[in-house]
PAMI-169379 format. One line per field, with one value per atom (N, C-alpha, C): residue in three letters; atom name; residue number from 1; x, y, z; chain. Coordinates in nm, 4 decimals, padded with zeros to 6 digits, always signed. Layout:
N
type	[ALA, ...];
atom	[CA, ...];
seq	[NUM, ...];
x	[X, ...];
y	[Y, ...];
z	[Z, ...];
mol	[A, ...];
//
This chain:
115
type	[UNK, UNK, UNK, UNK, UNK, UNK, UNK, UNK, UNK, UNK, UNK, UNK, UNK, UNK, UNK, UNK, UNK, UNK, UNK, UNK, UNK, UNK, UNK, UNK, UNK, UNK, UNK, UNK, UNK, UNK, UNK, UNK, UNK, UNK, UNK, UNK, UNK, UNK, UNK, UNK, UNK, UNK, UNK, UNK, UNK, UNK, UNK, UNK, UNK, UNK, UNK, UNK, UNK, UNK, UNK, UNK, UNK, UNK, UNK, UNK, UNK, UNK, UNK, UNK, UNK, UNK, UNK, UNK, UNK, UNK, UNK, UNK, UNK, UNK, UNK, UNK, UNK, UNK, UNK, UNK, UNK, UNK, UNK, UNK, UNK, UNK, UNK, UNK, UNK, UNK, UNK, UNK, UNK, UNK, UNK, UNK, UNK, UNK, UNK, UNK, UNK, UNK, UNK, UNK, UNK, UNK, UNK, UNK, UNK, UNK, UNK, UNK, UNK, UNK, UNK, UNK, UNK, UNK, UNK, UNK, UNK, UNK, UNK, UNK, UNK, UNK, UNK, UNK, UNK, UNK, UNK, UNK, UNK, UNK, UNK, UNK, UNK, UNK, UNK, UNK, UNK, UNK, UNK, UNK, UNK, UNK, UNK, UNK, UNK, UNK, UNK, UNK, UNK, UNK, UNK, UNK, UNK, UNK, UNK, UNK, UNK, UNK, UNK, UNK, UNK, UNK, UNK, UNK, UNK, UNK, UNK, UNK, UNK, UNK, UNK, UNK, UNK, UNK, UNK, UNK, UNK, UNK, UNK, UNK, UNK, UNK, UNK, UNK, UNK, UNK, UNK, UNK, UNK, UNK, UNK, UNK, UNK, UNK, UNK, UNK, UNK, UNK, UNK, UNK, UNK, UNK, UNK, UNK, UNK, UNK, UNK, UNK, UNK, UNK, UNK, UNK, UNK, UNK, UNK, UNK, UNK, UNK, UNK, UNK, UNK, UNK, UNK, UNK, UNK, UNK, UNK, UNK, UNK, UNK, UNK, UNK, UNK, UNK, UNK, UNK, UNK, UNK, UNK, UNK, UNK, UNK, UNK, UNK, UNK, UNK, UNK, UNK, UNK, UNK, UNK, UNK, UNK, UNK, UNK, UNK, UNK, UNK, UNK, UNK, UNK, UNK, UNK, UNK, UNK, UNK, UNK, UNK, UNK, UNK, UNK, UNK, UNK, UNK, UNK, UNK, UNK, UNK, UNK, UNK, UNK, UNK, UNK, UNK, UNK, UNK, UNK, UNK, UNK, UNK, UNK, UNK, UNK, UNK, UNK, UNK, UNK, UNK, UNK, UNK, UNK, UNK, UNK, UNK, UNK, UNK, UNK, UNK, UNK, UNK, UNK, UNK, UNK, UNK, UNK, UNK, UNK, UNK, UNK, UNK, UNK, UNK, UNK, UNK, UNK, UNK, UNK, UNK, UNK, UNK, UNK, UNK, UNK, UNK, UNK, UNK, UNK, UNK, UNK, UNK, UNK];
atom	[N, CA, C, N, CA, C, N, CA, C, N, CA, C, N, CA, C, N, CA, C, N, CA, C, N, CA, C, N, CA, C, N, CA, C, N, CA, C, N, CA, C, N, CA, C, N, CA, C, N, CA, C, N, CA, C, N, CA, C, N, CA, C, N, CA, C, N, CA, C, N, CA, C, N, CA, C, N, CA, C, N, CA, C, N, CA, C, N, CA, C, N, CA, C, N, CA, C, N, CA, C, N, CA, C, N, CA, C, N, CA, C, N, CA, C, N, CA, C, N, CA, C, N, CA, C, N, CA, C, N, CA, C, N, CA, C, N, CA, C, N, CA, C, N, CA, C, N, CA, C, N, CA, C, N, CA, C, N, CA, C, N, CA, C, N, CA, C, N, CA, C, N, CA, C, N, CA, C, N, CA, C, N, CA, C, N, CA, C, N, CA, C, N, CA, C, N, CA, C, N, CA, C, N, CA, C, N, CA, C, N, CA, C, N, CA, C, N, CA, C, N, CA, C, N, CA, C, N, CA, C, N, CA, C, N, CA, C, N, CA, C, N, CA, C, N, CA, C, N, CA, C, N, CA, C, N, CA, C, N, CA, C, N, CA, C, N, CA, C, N, CA, C, N, CA, C, N, CA, C, N, CA, C, N, CA, C, N, CA, C, N, CA, C, N, CA, C, N, CA, C, N, CA, C, N, CA, C, N, CA, C, N, CA, C, N, CA, C, N, CA, C, N, CA, C, N, CA, C, N, CA, C, N, CA, C, N, CA, C, N, CA, C, N, CA, C, N, CA, C, N, CA, C, N, CA, C, N, CA, C, N, CA, C, N, CA, C, N, CA, C, N, CA, C, N, CA, C, N, CA, C, N, CA, C, N, CA, C, N, CA, C, N, CA, C, N, CA, C, N, CA, C];
seq	[1, 1, 1, 2, 2, 2, 3, 3, 3, 4, 4, 4, 5, 5, 5, 6, 6, 6, 7, 7, 7, 8, 8, 8, 9, 9, 9, 10, 10, 10, 11, 11, 11, 12, 12, 12, 13, 13, 13, 14, 14, 14, 15, 15, 15, 16, 16, 16, 17, 17, 17, 18, 18, 18, 19, 19, 19, 20, 20, 20, 21, 21, 21, 22, 22, 22, 23, 23, 23, 24, 24, 24, 25, 25, 25, 26, 26, 26, 27, 27, 27, 28, 28, 28, 29, 29, 29, 30, 30, 30, 31, 31, 31, 32, 32, 32, 33, 33, 33, 34, 34, 34, 35, 35, 35, 36, 36, 36, 37, 37, 37, 38, 38, 38, 39, 39, 39, 40, 40, 40, 41, 41, 41, 42, 42, 42, 43, 43, 43, 44, 44, 44, 45, 45, 45, 46, 46, 46, 47, 47, 47, 48, 48, 48, 49, 49, 49, 50, 50, 50, 51, 51, 51, 52, 52, 52, 53, 53, 53, 54, 54, 54, 55, 55, 55, 56, 56, 56, 57, 57, 57, 58, 58, 58, 59, 59, 59, 60, 60, 60, 61, 61, 61, 62, 62, 62, 63, 63, 63, 64, 64, 64, 65, 65, 65, 66, 66, 66, 67, 67, 67, 68, 68, 68, 69, 69, 69, 70, 70, 70, 71, 71, 71, 72, 72, 72, 73, 73, 73, 74, 74, 74, 75, 75, 75, 76, 76, 76, 77, 77, 77, 78, 78, 78, 79, 79, 79, 80, 80, 80, 81, 81, 81, 82, 82, 82, 83, 83, 83, 84, 84, 84, 85, 85, 85, 86, 86, 86, 87, 87, 87, 88, 88, 88, 89, 89, 89, 90, 90, 90, 91, 91, 91, 92, 92, 92, 93, 93, 93, 94, 94, 94, 95, 95, 95, 96, 96, 96, 97, 97, 97, 98, 98, 98, 99, 99, 99, 100, 100, 100, 101, 101, 101, 102, 102, 102, 103, 103, 103, 104, 104, 104, 105, 105, 105, 106, 106, 106, 107, 107, 107, 108, 108, 108, 109, 109, 109, 110, 110, 110, 111, 111, 111, 112, 112, 112, 113, 113, 113, 114, 114, 114, 115, 115, 115];
x	[+01.1456, +01.2305, +01.2387, +01.3347, +01.3195, +01.2900, +01.2375, +01.2142, +01.2911, +01.3768, +01.4484, +01.4295, +01.3560, +01.3257, +01.1312, +01.1474, +01.0113, +01.0367, +01.1083, +01.1737, +01.1320, +01.1548, +01.1964, +01.0416, +00.9885, +00.8038, +00.7475, +00.7797, +00.6884, +00.7169, +00.8107, +00.8637, +00.7893, +00.7458, +00.6697, +00.5322, +00.5111, +00.3086, +00.3016, +00.4339, +00.4504, +00.4817, +00.4784, +00.5421, +00.4147, +00.3209, +00.2528, +00.1060, +00.0821, -00.0034, +00.0500, +00.1575, +00.2359, +00.2151, +00.2169, +00.2253, +00.0966, -00.0244, -00.1648, -00.2366, -00.3094, -00.4693, -00.5808, -00.6217, -00.6660, -00.6627, -00.5007, -00.5653, -00.5717, -00.5508, -00.5863, -00.7027, -00.7666, -00.9248, -01.0209, -00.9686, -01.0269, -00.9943, -00.8836, -00.8342, -00.9220, -01.0397, -01.0444, -01.1244, -01.1481, -01.2393, -01.1684, -01.1140, -01.0220, -00.8671, -00.9142, -00.8159, -00.8139, -00.8382, -00.8081, -00.6637, -00.6087, -00.4482, -00.4751, -00.3779, -00.3696, -00.2188, -00.2133, -00.1048, -00.0400, +00.0510, +00.0911, +00.2205, +00.1980, +00.3128, +00.3650, +00.4737, +00.5492, +00.6220, +00.5529, +00.5233, +00.6931, +00.7893, +00.8594, +00.9822, +01.0103, +01.0446, +01.0129, +00.8432, +00.7704, +00.7322, +00.8452, +00.8375, +00.7055, +00.6624, +00.5147, +00.5814, +00.4776, +00.4695, +00.3401, +00.3295, +00.2109, +00.1989, +00.0912, +00.0206, -00.0807, -00.0111, -00.0952, -00.1456, -00.2812, -00.3411, -00.4140, -00.4188, -00.4890, -00.6121, -00.6916, -00.7974, -00.6995, -00.7651, -00.6592, -00.5505, -00.4837, -00.3804, -00.2674, -00.2269, -00.1493, -00.1119, -00.0311, +00.0571, +00.1729, +00.1935, +00.2965, +00.3235, +00.3998, +00.4480, +00.5748, +00.5278, +00.6082, +00.6821, +00.7663, +00.8795, +00.9498, +00.8736, +00.9096, +00.8071, +00.6715, +00.5801, +00.4479, +00.4070, +00.2239, +00.1339, +00.0375, -00.0398, -00.1659, -00.1812, -00.2810, -00.4074, -00.4336, -00.5575, -00.6488, -00.5355, -00.5637, -00.6933, -00.7469, -00.8931, -00.9146, -00.7312, -00.7370, -00.5929, -00.5455, -00.4265, -00.4354, -00.3080, -00.3089, -00.1753, -00.1399, -00.0749, +00.0095, +00.1558, +00.1994, +00.3093, +00.2626, +00.3726, +00.5064, +00.5700, +00.7251, +00.6883, +00.8450, +00.8680, +00.8572, +00.9209, +00.9571, +00.8687, +00.6887, +00.5727, +00.5371, +00.5623, +00.5003, +00.6387, +00.7883, +00.8269, +00.8167, +00.7371, +00.7495, +00.5984, +00.5143, +00.4013, +00.4221, +00.5252, +00.5718, +00.6213, +00.7279, +00.7649, +00.7134, +00.5614, +00.4769, +00.4473, +00.5482, +00.5664, +00.4300, +00.3295, +00.2587, +00.1947, +00.0008, -00.0671, -00.1467, -00.1872, -00.2541, -00.3763, -00.4769, -00.6034, -00.4933, -00.4064, -00.3612, -00.2927, -00.2190, -00.1736, -00.2151, -00.3951, -00.4662, -00.5411, -00.5440, -00.6111, -00.5561, -00.3773, -00.3381, -00.2613, -00.3252, -00.2902, -00.1926, -00.0888, -00.0070, -00.0027, -00.0946, -00.1963, -00.2933, -00.3388, -00.4282, -00.4872, -00.6557, -00.6711, -00.7123, -00.6526, -00.6166, -00.7672, -00.7960, -00.9005, -00.9237, -01.0495, -01.0905, -01.1271, -01.1847, -01.2812, -01.1906, -01.1815, -01.1750, -01.1636, -01.2803, -01.2860, -01.2288, -01.1666, -01.0690, -00.9538, -00.8648, -00.7488, -00.8001, -00.8928, -00.9742, -00.9281, -00.9641, -00.9672, -00.8283, -00.7195, -00.5559, -00.4811, -00.5592, -00.5163, -00.3802, -00.4420, -00.3577, -00.2455, -00.2367, -00.0748, -00.0353, -00.0938, -00.0020, +00.0634, -00.0897, -00.0080, -00.0234];
y	[-00.5913, -00.5250, -00.3822, -00.3523, -00.1959, -00.1900, -00.0806, -00.0768, +00.0766, +00.0395, +00.1606, +00.2449, +00.1267, +00.1856, +00.1598, +00.1743, +00.2143, +00.0164, -00.0159, -00.1611, -00.2373, -00.1999, -00.3281, -00.2898, -00.1783, -00.1974, -00.2908, -00.2658, -00.3769, -00.5237, -00.5646, -00.6715, -00.7154, -00.6006, -00.6919, -00.6946, -00.6189, -00.5881, -00.7634, -00.7890, -00.9352, -01.0738, -01.0632, -01.1182, -01.1515, -01.0310, -01.0287, -01.1216, -01.0748, -01.1786, -01.2704, -01.3127, -01.4670, -01.5708, -01.4475, -01.5547, -01.5731, -01.5265, -01.5150, -01.5313, -01.6449, -01.6806, -01.5806, -01.5606, -01.4387, -01.3168, -01.2979, -01.1755, -01.1853, -01.3476, -01.4050, -01.3931, -01.4613, -01.4573, -01.3418, -01.2490, -01.0626, -01.0090, -01.0675, -01.0108, -01.1210, -01.1691, -01.2682, -01.2903, -01.1505, -01.0791, -00.9527, -00.9403, -00.7926, -00.8079, -00.7367, -00.7732, -00.6458, -00.5575, -00.4063, -00.3886, -00.3151, -00.2597, -00.1478, -00.1183, +00.0239, +00.0616, +00.2255, +00.2624, +00.3577, +00.3310, +00.4680, +00.5888, +00.6733, +00.7641, +00.8461, +00.8087, +00.9253, +01.0669, +01.1618, +01.3166, +01.3524, +01.3282, +01.3601, +01.3058, +01.2263, +01.1234, +01.1321, +01.1115, +01.0496, +00.9717, +00.9030, +00.6964, +00.6815, +00.5866, +00.5233, +00.3725, +00.2838, +00.1682, +00.0930, -00.0136, -00.0911, -00.1946, -00.2116, -00.3422, -00.4172, -00.5090, -00.6192, -00.7238, -00.7375, -00.8741, -00.9307, -01.0078, -01.1190, -01.2174, -01.1781, -01.2005, -01.2572, -01.4108, -01.5207, -01.6197, -01.5700, -01.6409, -01.5325, -01.4753, -01.3909, -01.2813, -01.2203, -01.0258, -01.0463, -00.9578, -00.8761, -00.7465, -00.6927, -00.5551, -00.5047, -00.3866, -00.3580, -00.2298, -00.1918, -00.0279, +00.0342, +00.1559, +00.2261, +00.1803, +00.1245, +00.0796, +00.2173, +00.2357, +00.3210, +00.2615, +00.2818, +00.1981, +00.3306, +00.4356, +00.5338, +00.5025, +00.3776, +00.3633, +00.2340, +00.2668, +00.1779, +00.2423, +00.1476, +00.2508, +00.2780, +00.2278, +00.3012, +00.3452, +00.5098, +00.5879, +00.6283, +00.6682, +00.6622, +00.7688, +00.8741, +00.8976, +00.9780, +00.9339, +00.9444, +01.1246, +01.1863, +01.3202, +01.2851, +01.1756, +01.1051, +00.9958, +00.9464, +00.7863, +00.7302, +00.8424, +00.8716, +00.7897, +00.9132, +00.8201, +00.7193, +00.6117, +00.4655, +00.4417, +00.4512, +00.3763, +00.4225, +00.5117, +00.6009, +00.4955, +00.4488, +00.3724, +00.2148, +00.1395, +00.0505, +00.0206, +00.1176, +00.1602, +00.1671, +00.1647, +00.2055, +00.3742, +00.4441, +00.5885, +00.6514, +00.6455, +00.7314, +00.6067, +00.6327, +00.5442, +00.5744, +00.4867, +00.5002, +00.6076, +00.6107, +00.7560, +00.8325, +00.8024, +00.9521, +00.9992, +00.9580, +00.9623, +01.0554, +00.9662, +01.0630, +01.1697, +01.1872, +01.3101, +01.4136, +01.3437, +01.4669, +01.5638, +01.4311, +01.5219, +01.4356, +01.3224, +01.2743, +01.1883, +01.1418, +01.0271, +01.0685, +01.0673, +01.1745, +01.0270, +01.0124, +00.9119, +00.9846, +00.9525, +01.0215, +01.0307, +00.8650, +00.8096, +00.6472, +00.6180, +00.5038, +00.5434, +00.4003, +00.4454, +00.4455, +00.5174, +00.4887, +00.3611, +00.3128, +00.1394, +00.0539, +00.0912, +00.0122, -00.0355, +00.0901, +00.1492, +00.0482, +00.0365, +00.0081, -00.1661, -00.2345, -00.3548, -00.4224, -00.3144, -00.3061, -00.2831, -00.1960, -00.1954, -00.3217, -00.4353, -00.5358, -00.5652, -00.5192, -00.5444, -00.4610, -00.3367, -00.2500, -00.1421, -00.1869, -00.0347, -00.1632];
z	[+01.3376, +01.2577, +01.2096, +01.1243, +01.1413, +00.9983, +00.8928, +00.8165, +00.7504, +00.6720, +00.6507, +00.4622, +00.3904, +00.2850, +00.2233, +00.0743, +00.0646, -00.0114, -00.0747, -00.0967, -00.0209, +00.1400, +00.2791, +00.2500, +00.2540, +00.3074, +00.1862, +00.0618, -00.0356, +00.0015, +00.0656, +00.0698, +00.1760, +00.2474, +00.3855, +00.3433, +00.2643, +00.2291, +00.1534, +00.1033, -00.0026, +00.1088, +00.2287, +00.2850, +00.4498, +00.4484, +00.5403, +00.4588, +00.3022, +00.2053, +00.2298, +00.1814, +00.1378, +00.2916, +00.3980, +00.5239, +00.6384, +00.5864, +00.6809, +00.5490, +00.6138, +00.5270, +00.5931, +00.6834, +00.7621, +00.6429, +00.5839, +00.5049, +00.3901, +00.3210, +00.2034, +00.1811, +00.3456, +00.3042, +00.2991, +00.3459, +00.3876, +00.2195, +00.1427, -00.0330, -00.1001, -00.0950, -00.1566, -00.2558, -00.2916, -00.3644, -00.4297, -00.4172, -00.4113, -00.5578, -00.7011, -00.7450, -00.8218, -00.7789, -00.8454, -00.7802, -00.8959, -00.9173, -00.8359, -00.7293, -00.6569, -00.7205, -00.7016, -00.7684, -00.6629, -00.6117, -00.5297, -00.5673, -00.5404, -00.6150, -00.4932, -00.4518, -00.3920, -00.4073, -00.3910, -00.4044, -00.3800, -00.3110, -00.2877, -00.4071, -00.4537, -00.5473, -00.6870, -00.6805, -00.7921, -00.8163, -00.7555, -00.7679, -00.7595, -00.8502, -00.8088, -00.7810, -00.7405, -00.7032, -00.7166, -00.7797, -00.7878, -00.7226, -00.6301, -00.6057, -00.6723, -00.6872, -00.8658, -00.7047, -00.6638, -00.5814, -00.6527, -00.6675, -00.7462, -00.6331, -00.5670, -00.4700, -00.3867, -00.3666, -00.2682, -00.3095, -00.4622, -00.5752, -00.5113, -00.5277, -00.4853, -00.5444, -00.4495, -00.4750, -00.5321, -00.6143, -00.6304, -00.6181, -00.5928, -00.5885, -00.6949, -00.7776, -00.8968, -00.8003, -00.8273, -00.7637, -00.9367, -00.9099, -00.9973, -01.2041, -01.1130, -01.2084, -01.2107, -01.2840, -01.2733, -01.2878, -01.3435, -01.3744, -01.3686, -01.5022, -01.5210, -01.4863, -01.5593, -01.5357, -01.4236, -01.3229, -01.1981, -01.1206, -01.1173, -01.0028, -00.8537, -00.7876, -00.6737, -00.7202, -00.6436, -00.6266, -00.5476, -00.4760, -00.3578, -00.3113, -00.3222, -00.2949, -00.1480, -00.1424, -00.0410, +00.0008, +00.0620, +00.0569, +00.0555, +00.0794, +00.0635, +00.0800, +00.0709, +00.0842, +00.2415, +00.3116, +00.4157, +00.4871, +00.4847, +00.5426, +00.5224, +00.4756, +00.4549, +00.5502, +00.4931, +00.6154, +00.7985, +00.7509, +00.9412, +00.9672, +00.8706, +00.8812, +00.9330, +00.8354, +00.8749, +00.9925, +01.0521, +01.1538, +01.2850, +01.2728, +01.3192, +01.4126, +01.3373, +01.4020, +01.3983, +01.3016, +01.2633, +01.2115, +01.2219, +01.2233, +01.0761, +00.9976, +00.8747, +00.8618, +00.9737, +01.0202, +00.9900, +01.1144, +01.1362, +00.9779, +00.9481, +00.7874, +00.6564, +00.6784, +00.6017, +00.6621, +00.8210, +00.8506, +00.8568, +00.8496, +00.8546, +00.7023, +00.5869, +00.4568, +00.4207, +00.4842, +00.4011, +00.3621, +00.3170, +00.2323, +00.1960, +00.0733, -00.0336, -00.1051, -00.1130, -00.2119, -00.2826, -00.4319, -00.5228, -00.6122, -00.6007, -00.6767, -00.6120, -00.6061, -00.5170, -00.4121, -00.3325, -00.2112, -00.0891, +00.0524, +00.1428, +00.1670, +00.1798, +00.2070, +00.1951, +00.0277, -00.0371, +00.0608, +00.1063, +00.2558, +00.3435, +00.3719, +00.4931, +00.4689, +00.3497, +00.3558, +00.3342, +00.3047, +00.2861, +00.3882, +00.4994, +00.6041, +00.7020, +00.6692, +00.7265, +00.6819, +00.5245, +00.5078, +00.4601, +00.5401, +00.4836, +00.5943, +00.6781, +00.8171, +00.9501];
mol	[A, A, A, A, A, A, A, A, A, A, A, A, A, A, A, A, A, A, A, A, A, A, A, A, A, A, A, A, A, A, A, A, A, A, A, A, A, A, A, A, A, A, A, A, A, A, A, A, A, A, A, A, A, A, A, A, A, A, A, A, A, A, A, A, A, A, A, A, A, A, A, A, A, A, A, A, A, A, A, A, A, A, A, A, A, A, A, A, A, A, A, A, A, A, A, A, A, A, A, A, A, A, A, A, A, A, A, A, A, A, A, A, A, A, A, A, A, A, A, A, A, A, A, A, A, A, A, A, A, A, A, A, A, A, A, A, A, A, A, A, A, A, A, A, A, A, A, A, A, A, A, A, A, A, A, A, A, A, A, A, A, A, A, A, A, A, A, A, A, A, A, A, A, A, A, A, A, A, A, A, A, A, A, A, A, A, A, A, A, A, A, A, A, A, A, A, A, A, A, A, A, A, A, A, A, A, A, A, A, A, A, A, A, A, A, A, A, A, A, A, A, A, A, A, A, A, A, A, A, A, A, A, A, A, A, A, A, A, A, A, A, A, A, A, A, A, A, A, A, A, A, A, A, A, A, A, A, A, A, A, A, A, A, A, A, A, A, A, A, A, A, A, A, A, A, A, A, A, A, A, A, A, A, A, A, A, A, A, A, A, A, A, A, A, A, A, A, A, A, A, A, A, A, A, A, A, A, A, A, A, A, A, A, A, A, A, A, A, A, A, A, A, A, A, A, A, A, A, A, A, A, A, A, A, A, A, A, A, A, A, A, A, A, A, A];
//
């Protein structure tokens, strides 16, 4: 599958979560909202993970109180990650993804649904 937009990527995050008991088990204790900001467009997206009970993605919404905030230099970075043109670690180490708030280990936990 080829991803062409952030919307496609967010749908895929939901699909990965909903189709994998392994991912649900990995996230069974995770409930912190994750805010993603795309610096090129200023758009925000929220990932709302309710432990192993469900996930919701919201494009165009942010939560300034979210304990985890991630900046992407552009929407294309996320699309490229989902199309496997760049890996999560490389995107992070090259500055294309920045953890603004929260811990890097949160990203590692989310790697299975995001990257």
